[in-house]
C-alpha positions in Angstrom: 0.0 0.0 0.0 1.3 3.4 -0.9 2.3 5.6 2.0 1.4 9.2 2.3 4.2 11.8 2.6 4.4 15.5 2.8 5.6 17.8 0.1 7.0 21.3 0.5 7.7 24.5 -1.5 11.1 26.1 -1.3 11.6 29.2 0.7 11.7 32.4 -1.4 15.1 33.9 -1.3 15.9 37.5 -2.3 18.9 37.7 -4.6 20.6 40.2 -6.9 18.9 41.4 -10.1 20.1 40.1 -13.4 22.6 42.5 -15.0 21.9 41.3 -18.6 18.8 42.6 -20.4 16.4 39.8 -21.3 19.1 37.2 -20.6 16.7 34.3 -20.0 14.5 35.3 -23.0 17.6 35.0 -25.2 18.8 31.8 -23.5 15.6 29.9 -24.4 15.1 31.8 -27.6 11.8 33.2 -26.4 12.8 36.6 -27.8 13.0 35.1 -31.3 9.5 33.6 -31.0 8.0 36.8 -29.7 9.6 38.7 -32.6 8.8 36.2 -35.4 5.4 34.8 -34.2 4.0 37.1 -31.5 0.5 35.5 -31.8 1.9 32.3 -30.3 1.5 33.2 -26.6 -0.6 30.3 -25.3 -3.9 32.0 -25.8 -7.0 29.8 -25.8 -5.7 27.6 -23.0 -5.6 27.5 -19.2 -2.8 26.2 -16.9 -3.7 24.8 -13.5 -1.1 26.0 -10.9 -1.2 23.7 -7.9 0.6 25.8 -5.3 0.0 28.3 -2.6 -2.6 30.1 -4.6 -2.2 33.2 -6.8 -2.5 36.9 -6.0 -4.8 37.7 -8.8 -4.9 41.3 -7.6 -1.5 41.9 -9.2 -1.8 43.9 -12.4 0.7 41.5 -14.0 -1.7 38.7 -13.4 -4.8 40.6 -14.5 -6.0 42.4 -11.4 -8.9 40.2 -10.6 -10.5 36.7 -10.8 -13.2 35.4 -13.0 -13.9 34.6 -16.7 -13.0 38.1 -17.9 -9.6 38.1 -16.1 -6.2 36.3 -16.5 -6.9 34.2 -13.4 -10.2 32.6 -14.4 -11.0 30.7 -11.2 -9.8 28.0 -8.9 -10.2 26.5 -5.4 -8.6 26.8 -2.0 -8.1 23.3 -0.6 -6.5 24.7 2.6 -9.5 26.7 3.7 -12.0 24.8 1.6 -13.5 27.7 -0.3 -13.5 29.1 -3.8 -11.1 32.0 -3.2 -7.5 30.7 -4.0 -5.8 34.0 -2.9 -2.1 33.6 -2.2 -0.9 34.7 1.2 2.6 33.4 0.8 4.0 34.4 -2.6 5.3 31.1 -4.0 2.3 30.4 -6.2 2.1 34.0 -7.4 5.7 33.8 -8.5 5.1 30.5 -10.3 2.0 31.9 -12.1 4.0 34.9 -13.1 6.7 32.8 -14.8 3.9 31.3 -16.9 1.6 34.1 -17.7 2.6 37.5 -16.4 2.0 40.5 -18.6 5.1 42.7 -19.3 6.5 44.4 -16.2 9.6 46.6 -15.7 12.0 46.8 -12.9 15.6 48.1 -12.6 15.3 49.4 -16.1 14.7 45.9 -17.6 11.5 44.5 -19.1 10.2 41.0 -18.2 7.1 38.9 -19.0 5.8 35.4 -18.6 6.6 32.7 -21.1 3.0 32.5 -22.3 1.3 35.7 -21.4 -1.8 34.8 -23.3 -2.6 31.8 -21.1 -5.3 31.8 -18.5 -4.5 30.6 -14.9 -6.5 28.3 -12.8 -5.3 28.7 -9.2 -5.5 25.7 -6.8 -4.3 26.5 -3.3 -2.9 23.4 -1.5 -0.3 24.8 0.8 0.9 27.7 2.9 4.5 28.8 3.2 7.0 26.1 4.0 4.5 23.8 5.8 4.3 20.2 4.4 1.5 19.4 2.0 -0.2 16.0 2.5 -0.6 13.8 -0.5 -4.4 13.7 0.0 -4.6 17.5 -0.6 -2.6 17.3 -3.8 -4.8 14.4 -4.9 -7.9 16.5 -4.3 -6.5 19.3 -6.5 -5.6 16.8 -9.3 -9.0 15.3 -9.1 -10.5 18.8 -9.3 -8.5 19.4 -12.5 -9.8 16.1 -14.0 -13.4 17.1 -13.2 -13.1 20.7 -14.4 -10.5 20.6 -17.2 -13.2 20.9 -20.0 -15.1 23.8 -18.5 -11.9 25.8 -17.9 -9.9 24.7 -20.9 -7.1 23.3 -18.9 -4.4 21.8 -21.0 -1.4 21.9 -18.6 -0.8 21.3 -14.9 2.2 22.8 -13.0 3.5 21.2 -9.8 6.3 23.3 -8.3 6.5 21.1 -5.2 7.9 17.7 -4.3 10.1 15.7 -1.9 12.6 12.9 -1.9 15.3 11.8 -4.3 14.7 9.1 -6.8 16.9 7.6 -9.5 14.2 5.4 -10.9 10.6 6.1 -11.9 8.0 6.2 -9.1 4.4 5.3 -10.0 2.9 3.9 -6.8 2.1 7.0 -4.8 -1.3 8.2 -3.6 -2.0 10.4 -6.6 -0.1 8.5 -9.3 -3.3 7.3 -10.8 -4.5 10.9 -11.2 -1.3 11.8 -12.9 -1.8 8.9 -15.3 -5.4 9.9 -15.9 -4.4 13.4 -16.7 -1.9 12.2 -19.3 -4.5 10.0 -20.9 -6.6 13.2 -21.2 -3.7 14.8 -23.0 -3.0 17.2 -20.2 0.7 18.0 -20.0 2.2 17.9 -16.4 5.3 19.8 -15.5 7.0 19.5 -12.1 10.1 20.8 -10.4 13.0 18.3 -10.1 13.9 19.5 -6.6 16.3 21.8 -4.9 18.5 19.4 -2.8 21.2 18.9 -5.4 23.8 20.4 -3.1 22.6 18.4 -0.1 24.7 15.6 1.3 21.5 13.7 1.8 20.0 13.7 -1.6 22.7 12.3 -3.9 21.8 12.1 -7.5 18.1 11.8 -8.0 14.9 13.9 -8.5 12.0 14.6 -6.3 8.5 13.2 -6.6 6.2 13.9 -8.4 8.8 14.8 -11.0 9.9 11.2 -10.8 6.5 9.9 -11.9 6.6 8.5 -15.5 3.6 10.7 -16.4 5.3 13.9 -15.3 7.8 16.1 -17.2 10.7 16.8 -14.8 12.4 20.2 -15.0 15.7 21.4 -13.5 17.3 24.9 -13.3 20.0 26.7 -15.1 21.4 30.2 -14.6 21.8 32.9 -17.2 25.2 31.5 -18.2 23.6 28.1 -19.0 25.3 26.4 -16.1 23.1 23.9 -14.3 22.2 25.4 -10.9 24.0 23.7 -8.0 20.7 23.1 -6.2 19.1 21.2 -9.1 18.4 17.6 -8.4 19.2 15.5 -11.4 19.5 12.0 -12.8 18.6 10.4 -16.1 15.0 11.0 -15.1 15.5 14.8 -15.6 13.7 15.7 -18.8 14.5 19.4 -19.4 16.3 22.4 -18.0 14.9 26.0 -17.9 15.8 29.3 -16.1 15.5 29.0 -12.4 18.3 31.0 -10.8 18.1 34.8 -10.3 14.6 35.0 -11.8 13.0 38.4 -11.5 9.3 38.0 -10.4 6.5 39.9 -8.6 6.9 40.0 -4.8 3.7 39.4 -3.0 4.8 40.5 0.4 6.5 43.8 -0.7 4.2 44.5 -3.6 7.3 45.1 -5.7 9.7 42.7 -7.3 12.2 40.1 -6.2 14.9 37.9 -7.7 14.6 34.3 -6.5 16.0 30.8 -7.1 14.6 27.3 -7.5 13.5 24.6 -9.8 10.0 25.8 -8.8 10.5 28.6 -11.3 11.9 26.3 -14.0 8.9 24.0 -14.2 6.4 26.8 -15.0 8.6 28.0 -17.9 8.2 24.6 -19.4 4.5 24.6 -18.7 4.2 27.9 -20.6 6.2 26.5 -23.5 4.0 23.4 -23.6 0.9 25.7 -24.0 2.6 27.5 -26.9 3.5 24.2 -28.6 -0.1 23.1 -28.2 -1.3 26.4 -29.7 1.0 25.7 -32.6 -1.1 22.7 -33.5 -0.1 19.8 -31.2 -2.9 18.2 -29.2 -1.2 15.3 -27.6 0.7 15.7 -24.3 3.1 13.0 -25.3 3.9 14.6 -28.6 4.4 17.9 -26.8 6.9 16.3 -24.5 8.8 14.7 -27.4 8.9 18.0 -29.3 10.3 19.9 -26.2 13.1 17.4 -25.9 13.9 16.9 -29.6 14.1 20.7 -30.1 16.2 21.4 -27.1 19.8 22.5 -26.8 22.4 20.2 -25.2 23.9 21.1 -21.8 26.8 19.0 -20.5 26.7 18.7 -16.7 30.4 19.0 -15.7 31.9 21.7 -18.0 31.2 24.6 -15.7 29.3 22.8 -12.9 30.9 21.5 -9.7 29.7 19.7 -6.6 28.5 16.2 -5.6 25.4 16.3 -7.8 27.3 16.6 -11.1 26.5 13.7 -13.3 28.8 14.3 -16.4 26.0 13.6 -18.8 24.0 15.7 -21.3 20.7 17.3 -20.4 18.3 19.2 -22.6 17.8 23.0 -22.3 14.4 24.5 -23.3 14.4 26.3 -26.7 10.9 27.7 -27.2 11.4 29.0 -30.8 12.9 25.7 -32.0 10.1 23.8 -30.3 7.5 25.8 -32.2 9.3 25.2 -35.5 9.6 21.5 -34.8 5.9 21.3 -33.9 5.0 23.0 -37.2 7.2 20.5 -39.1 5.6 17.5 -37.4 2.0 18.7 -37.4 1.8 21.4 -40.0 1.2 18.9 -42.8 0.7 15.3 -41.8 0.0 12.1 -43.8 -1.0 8.6 -43.0 1.8 7.3 -45.3 4.9 9.0 -46.5 6.2 8.9 -50.1 9.4 6.9 -50.1 10.3 5.8 -53.7 12.8 2.9 -53.7 13.8 3.5 -50.1 15.7 0.4 -48.8 17.9 1.8 -46.0 16.3 3.0 -42.8 16.6 2.9 -39.0 14.2 3.9 -36.3 13.7 4.3 -32.5 10.8 5.1 -30.3 11.2 7.7 -27.5 9.7 7.3 -24.1 6.6 9.2 -25.2 5.8 6.9 -28.1 7.0 9.1 -31.0 8.9 7.1 -33.7 12.1 8.7 -35.0 13.2 7.5 -38.5 16.3 8.2 -40.5 16.4 7.0 -44.1 18.5 7.2 -47.3 16.7 8.8 -50.3 18.1 7.1 -53.4 16.5 9.7 -55.7 18.4 12.6 -54.2 21.2 10.5 -52.5 20.7 12.3 -49.2 20.0 11.4 -45.6 16.6 12.4 -44.3 14.6 12.4 -41.0 11.0 12.2 -40.2 8.8 11.3 -37.2 5.6 9.3 -36.8 3.5 11.1 -34.2 1.5 9.3 -31.5 -1.6 9.4 -33.6 0.1 7.4 -36.3 0.5 10.3 -38.7 3.8 11.3 -40.4 5.2 14.8 -40.3 7.3 16.6 -42.9 10.5 14.9 -43.9 13.7 17.0 -43.5 17.2 16.7 -44.8 19.9 15.7 -42.3 22.8 15.9 -44.9 23.2 15.7 -48.6 22.6 18.1 -51.5 25.9 17.8 -53.4 27.1 14.5 -51.8 25.9 10.9 -51.6 25.4 10.3 -47.9 23.5 7.9 -45.7 23.4 4.7 -47.8 24.6 3.1 -44.6 23.3 4.6 -41.3 22.4 4.0 -37.7 20.0 6.1 -35.6 19.8 6.2 -31.8 18.3 8.3 -29.1 20.2 9.4 -26.0 18.6 9.2 -22.5 16.8 12.5 -23.0 15.2 11.3 -26.3 17.2 13.5 -28.6 18.0 11.7 -31.9 21.5 11.3 -33.5 22.6 9.4 -36.6 26.0 7.9 -37.6 26.3 7.4 -41.4 28.7 6.9 -44.3 29.6 9.6 -46.7 30.1 7.7 -50.0 31.3 10.7 -51.9 34.2 11.4 -49.5 34.6 7.9 -48.0 34.1 9.4 -44.5 32.3 8.4 -41.3 29.9 11.2 -40.2 27.8 12.0 -37.2 24.7 14.2 -36.9 22.8 15.4 -33.9 19.5 17.4 -33.6 20.3 20.6 -31.8 17.7 23.4 -31.3 15.7 21.8 -34.1 18.6 21.9 -36.6 20.8 19.0 -37.6 24.4 19.6 -36.8 26.9 17.3 -38.7 30.5 16.5 -38.2 33.2 14.3 -39.6 34.3 11.5 -37.3 36.9 9.6 -39.4 38.2 10.2 -42.9 41.4 8.4 -43.8 40.7 6.7 -47.2 37.4 4.7 -47.1 36.0 4.3 -43.6 32.6 4.4 -42.0 30.7 1.5 -43.7 28.3 -0.4 -41.5 28.2 2.2 -38.7 26.4 1.2 -35.5 25.6 3.9 -32.9 24.9 3.7 -29.2 25.2 6.0 -26.2 27.0 5.3 -23.0 25.8 6.0 -19.4 27.0 9.7 -19.7 25.1 10.1 -23.1 28.4 10.1 -25.0 28.0 8.5 -28.5 30.0 5.4 -29.5 30.2 4.3 -33.1 31.4 0.9 -34.3 32.3 0.8 -38.0 34.3 -1.0 -40.8 37.4 0.5 -42.4 37.3 -1.0 -45.8 40.7 0.5 -46.8 42.4 -1.8 -44.2 39.7 -4.4 -43.6 39.6 -3.4 -39.9 37.0 -3.1 -37.1 37.1 0.4 -35.5 35.4 2.2 -32.6 34.9 6.0 -32.2 34.1 7.4 -28.8 33.0 10.9 -27.9 34.2 12.9 -24.9 31.9 15.7 -23.7 34.7 17.5 -22.0 36.8 17.9 -25.2 33.8 17.9 -27.5 35.6 15.5 -29.9 35.7 11.9 -31.1 38.7 9.6 -30.5 39.2 6.5 -32.7 40.8 3.1 -32.1 41.3 0.0 -34.2 40.0 -3.0 -32.4 40.5 -6.0 -34.8 43.0 -6.2 -37.7 43.4 -9.9 -38.4 41.7 -10.7 -41.7 39.0 -8.6 -43.4 36.9 -7.8 -40.3 34.2 -5.4 -39.2 31.6 -5.6 -42.0 27.9 -5.6 -40.7 29.1 -4.4 -37.3 26.5 -4.1 -34.6 27.3 -2.3 -31.3 25.6 -2.7 -27.9 26.3 -1.0 -24.6 25.2 -1.9 -21.1 26.0 -1.5 -17.4 25.8 -4.8 -15.6 26.5 -5.2 -11.8 28.4 -1.9 -11.9 30.6 -2.8 -14.8 30.4 -1.2 -18.2 30.2 -3.5 -21.2 30.9 -2.4 -24.8 30.3 -5.2 -27.3 30.4 -5.5 -31.1 29.3 -8.4 -33.3 30.8 -8.4 -36.7 31.6 -10.4 -39.9 35.0 -11.8 -40.7 34.8 -11.7 -44.5 38.1 -13.7 -44.8 36.5 -16.9 -43.5 32.8 -16.0 -43.5 32.4 -16.4 -39.7 30.5 -14.4 -37.1 32.6 -12.9 -34.3 31.9 -11.0 -31.0 34.4 -8.7 -29.3 33.7 -7.2 -25.8 35.3 -4.9 -23.3 34.2 -5.1 -19.7 35.4 -2.5 -17.2 37.3 -3.7 -14.2 39.9 -2.0 -12.0 43.0 -1.3 -14.1 41.6 -2.0 -17.5 41.9 0.4 -20.4 39.2 0.4 -23.1 41.7 1.9 -25.6 44.0 -1.1 -25.2 42.9 -3.8 -27.7 44.5 -6.5 -25.4 41.7 -5.8 -22.9 39.0 -6.8 -25.4 37.9 -10.4 -25.5 37.3 -11.7 -29.1 35.2 -14.8 -29.5 33.9 -17.0 -32.4 30.1 -17.0 -32.4 29.3 -19.2 -35.4 31.3 -20.9 -38.2 29.7 -20.0 -41.5 30.4 -19.4 -45.2 29.1 -15.8 -45.0 27.1 -13.7 -42.6 25.2 -10.5 -42.8 22.4 -8.4 -41.3 23.9 -8.8 -37.8 21.9 -7.4 -34.8 23.4 -7.6 -31.3 21.6 -6.8 -28.1 22.5 -6.7 -24.4 18.9 -6.0 -23.4 18.8 -9.1 -21.1 22.4 -8.4 -19.8 23.4 -11.4 -21.9 24.8 -11.1 -25.5 22.2 -12.2 -28.0 22.6 -11.9 -31.7 20.2 -12.3 -34.7 21.9 -12.7 -38.1 21.7 -14.2 -41.6 23.6 -17.3 -42.7 24.3 -16.2 -46.3 25.4 -19.6 -47.5 22.1 -21.3 -46.6 19.8 -18.3 -46.6 18.7 -18.9 -43.0 17.9 -16.6 -40.1 19.9 -17.6 -37.0 20.1 -16.6 -33.3 23.0 -17.0 -30.9 23.2 -16.4 -27.2 26.3 -16.2 -24.9 26.7 -18.0 -21.6 29.5 -19.3 -19.5 29.5 -23.0 -18.3 30.3 -23.4 -14.6 34.0 -22.7 -14.3 34.3 -22.1 -18.1 34.7 -19.2 -20.4 32.0 -17.3 -22.3 30.6 -19.5 -25.1 28.0 -18.8 -27.8 25.2 -21.2 -28.6 23.7 -20.7 -32.1 20.4 -22.0 -33.4 18.5 -21.8 -36.6 15.2 -19.8 -36.5 13.9 -19.9 -40.0 15.2 -21.9 -43.0 12.2 -22.2 -45.3 13.1 -20.5 -48.5 15.5 -17.6 -48.8 15.1 -15.6 -45.6 16.8 -12.9 -43.6 17.8 -10.3 -46.3 16.4 -7.9 -43.7 16.5 -8.7 -39.9 15.6 -6.8 -36.8 16.0 -8.0 -33.2 13.7 -6.6 -30.5 12.2 -7.6 -27.2 8.9 -7.8 -25.4 9.1 -8.5 -21.7 12.7 -9.5 -22.1 11.7 -12.2 -24.6 13.6 -11.9 -28.0 11.7 -11.3 -31.2 13.2 -11.4 -34.7 11.5 -9.7 -37.6 12.7 -10.7 -41.0 12.0 -10.7 -44.7 11.2 -14.0 -46.5 12.1 -13.3 -50.2 10.7 -16.6 -51.4 7.2 -15.7 -50.1 7.7 -12.0 -50.4 6.5 -11.4 -46.8 7.6 -10.2 -43.4 7.6 -12.6 -40.5 8.3 -12.5 -36.8 9.9 -15.3 -34.9 9.2 -15.4 -31.2 9.8 -17.5 -28.1 8.3 -17.6 -24.7 11.7 -17.7 -23.0 12.6 -14.4 -21.3 15.6 -13.0 -19.5 19.0 -14.7 -19.6 19.0 -17.9 -21.6 20.3 -20.9 -19.8 22.9 -23.1 -21.5 21.2 -25.6 -23.8 17.7 -24.3 -23.1 15.1 -25.2 -25.8 13.8 -21.9 -27.2 10.6 -23.2 -28.9 10.7 -20.6 -31.6 7.5 -20.1 -33.7 7.1 -17.9 -36.8 4.1 -15.7 -37.8 3.5 -13.9 -41.1 2.9 -10.3 -40.3 2.3 -8.8 -43.7 3.5 -8.5 -47.3 7.1 -7.7 -48.0 8.6 -4.4 -48.8 11.9 -2.8 -49.6 12.9 -1.7 -46.1 12.5 -3.0 -42.6 13.0 -1.5 -39.1 11.4 -2.2 -35.8 11.3 0.7 -33.3 11.0 -0.8 -29.8 8.8 0.9 -27.3 5.9 -0.1 -25.1 4.5 -1.4 -28.4 7.0 -2.3 -31.1 6.5 -0.4 -34.4 7.2 -2.1 -37.7 8.5 0.4 -40.2 8.6 -0.7 -43.9 8.1 0.5 -47.4 5.1 -0.7 -49.4 6.8 -1.2 -52.8 3.6 -1.3 -54.7 2.7 2.3 -53.7 6.2 3.5 -52.8 4.9 4.6 -49.4 6.6 4.5 -46.0 4.3 3.0 -43.4 4.5 2.3 -39.7 2.2 0.1 -37.6 2.0 -1.5 -34.2 3.5 -4.9 -34.5 1.1 -7.5 -33.1 3.0 -10.7 -32.0 
């Protein structure tokens, strides 16, 4: 049974005024949006502020309460009446971040992120006293019951407690948070202010740690993560929260205050603007805010025990609107994709499918998303125009959900890398001596640094490129040189029992065999020293291709094609008692010519293999009921099911529901559908 605990607001602390005019507006590109699209200010929507109430008498917040004012209504759950007047100041400051009309102080001009938004004030606390779960639950239930009549599209929760490094979904009001998300109401919450505390460690507060809540931390005007910000890989976005100039309830003037409490409402306001730009789904809004964000590395200017040395995403309001308009301005149920055969996809935590593909007509690399309603947005170019790029590619999402692509530049013979930053693809060359970069395979490490395994055809070598956030550069190493090795490389990364594992499955084209090389971190080992890599034979064949490696079960598992026999095969690694790691291969499908396209994915830790059967011109899925780590000699009991007519491309984006991406060759249309297995 879930236990009740008490949440609190942070104490308002007076600080110095910002010395830079509109520093935060520029930091999150709000000034560009206000200049280019001033009508996008959140109008037509209301945001529920669950806090200490709102001083609706302030001119910046409309000067009154009711349908004709900025604060359109609310409820006081402390005094149990319909007057949510703030007597503390916290809620007034939070509401001002969202929706305040322009105000001047110290010679500078400020405003809320979305001044056209209406505010619904729900008073649940007073000052620094704890707030019981039951009172927050009452407020959330009130929103559920009144969302339609007030036009509530967003909820802001600048409150919380605790420090969590994994999602929390079993609290008293978790079910209300889930219900609000199902109603497509976006929920923003403060990540917490105990980042400097010796008690908190790395982790975020609840309810920010709830899977249905968007967790927001603070940065200062120099884009350094505030020392008080609680963070972990659960932190979704950063926004201004240090030295924020806001109305002061107690002194009827203005104050400059700190806290993630004032970062969360900035994102709530941005969410309302994105919705006004044409996005109705809370999950799509979340994906857009992340995909359009700027990267912020935690550890370049930040110090202290809370530093994580990983990338986080910084709010970019103007880029978010542009991306929203690209994804939802013109949508289609299918996307024209003439002769497309090369593609890769991934699903972010909100259910949006990201797809990169090679367009053979223009010989460029392109990107598109499938929204949560199944529609496709507008396709955009990642790289191309005067070069032939992307005929071999690998797409991956970092822990925040931002997409990146590793790909081969066939014109120059280079390995390249592209990352979506502020809604624009930034490209860079990773390796370029002679002909390198074929069969790239991209993954991210625990600090969100990209790793790329690839084949250097000029030397017949397997190589690995690793990125360092601190130096903002890639380093390269040659792992295997014996024979013609590295084709069809597939890279996987995992942290198992505190040890980092970097593994690559690849083809040895000299003898046709499938190999596996792995580095596992232990004290004193160096990943740049090839002697610390274990190299193992997986399967003796007369040719292998379409290799797909996974460490999803904390055990190496590989799907691949036996080219000599035209079979789909699967191998798993295990170590006999007292023995060394050994692979156990098995044939999955051998009827006809199969496996020209292969994808390995998982449902409840059970492996699934999607593949193309050329003989029957159809896609199939092989599945087994076994889950988790395979025991030595275990009988898999594989079964195969036809899932649809064949096409010229295949990718499976694994999320809560796997999405099969393929090209309908008869209509030259790209299509994506939930994969029923």
